[in-house]
C-alpha positions as CSV (number, residue, x, y, z in Angstrom):
1,M,-1.5,14.2,-0.6
2,T,-4.9,13.4,-2.2
3,K,-3.1,12.4,-5.4
4,D,-0.7,10.1,-3.5
5,K,-3.7,8.6,-1.6
6,N,-5.5,7.9,-4.8
7,N,-2.4,6.5,-6.3
8,F,-2.0,4.1,-3.4
9,E,-5.6,3.1,-3.4
10,S,-5.6,2.6,-7.2
11,N,-2.5,0.4,-6.9
12,L,-4.1,-1.6,-4.1
13,R,-7.3,-2.1,-6.1
14,K,-5.2,-3.2,-9.1
15,L,-3.3,-5.6,-6.9
16,E,-6.5,-7.1,-5.5
17,E,-7.9,-7.6,-9.1
18,I,-4.7,-9.4,-10.1
19,V,-4.9,-11.6,-7.0
20,E,-8.5,-12.5,-7.8
21,K,-7.7,-13.3,-11.4
22,L,-4.8,-15.5,-10.4
23,E,-6.8,-17.3,-7.6
24,N,-9.7,-17.9,-9.9
25,G,-7.6,-19.3,-12.7
26,E,-9.1,-16.9,-15.2
27,V,-5.9,-16.5,-17.2
28,D,-3.4,-18.8,-19.0
29,L,0.1,-19.5,-17.8
30,E,1.8,-16.8,-19.8
31,E,-0.7,-14.2,-18.7
32,S,-0.4,-15.4,-15.1
33,V,3.4,-14.8,-15.1
34,K,2.8,-11.2,-16.5
35,L,0.2,-10.5,-13.9
36,Y,2.4,-11.9,-11.1
37,E,5.2,-9.6,-12.2
38,E,2.9,-6.6,-12.3
39,G,1.4,-7.6,-8.9
40,M,4.9,-7.8,-7.3
41,K,5.7,-4.2,-8.6
42,L,2.4,-2.9,-7.2
43,K,3.0,-4.7,-3.9
44,K,6.4,-3.1,-3.6
45,N,5.0,0.4,-4.4
46,C,2.3,0.0,-1.8
47,E,4.7,-1.2,0.8
48,E,7.1,1.7,0.1
49,K,4.2,4.2,0.4
50,L,3.0,2.7,3.7
51,K,6.5,2.8,5.1
52,S,6.9,6.4,4.1
53,I,3.5,7.3,5.7
54,E,4.3,5.3,8.8
55,S,7.5,7.3,9.3
56,Q,5.5,10.5,9.1
57,I,2.9,9.5,11.7
58,K,3.2,11.2,15.0
59,K,1.7,10.1,18.2
60,I,0.1,13.0,20.1
61,K,0.4,12.8,23.7
62,E,-1.1,15.0,26.3
63,D,1.1,15.7,29.3
64,N,0.1,18.3,31.8
65,N,-2.1,20.2,29.3
66,K,0.8,20.3,26.8
67,I,0.7,18.4,23.6
68,S,3.9,16.8,22.4
69,K,4.7,14.7,19.4
70,E,6.6,11.5,19.3
71,D,7.7,9.3,16.4
72,F,5.3,6.5,15.6
73,Q,6.7,3.1,16.6
């Protein structure tokens, strides 16, 4: 899980760097297009990972001293 977490965080950092470069106008048009494409791939990977994790999250609920789990909604 640590590897996946680092992968997610690494992808998110890369995405933030791309956004910063594009917003600051640090690159020419051709490089902007390449960065935009890379950013879209990173965004998709991050969204898929978050969706996967969200489906695994369980709500813990205490009910009469018993703990039950429910799907996260």
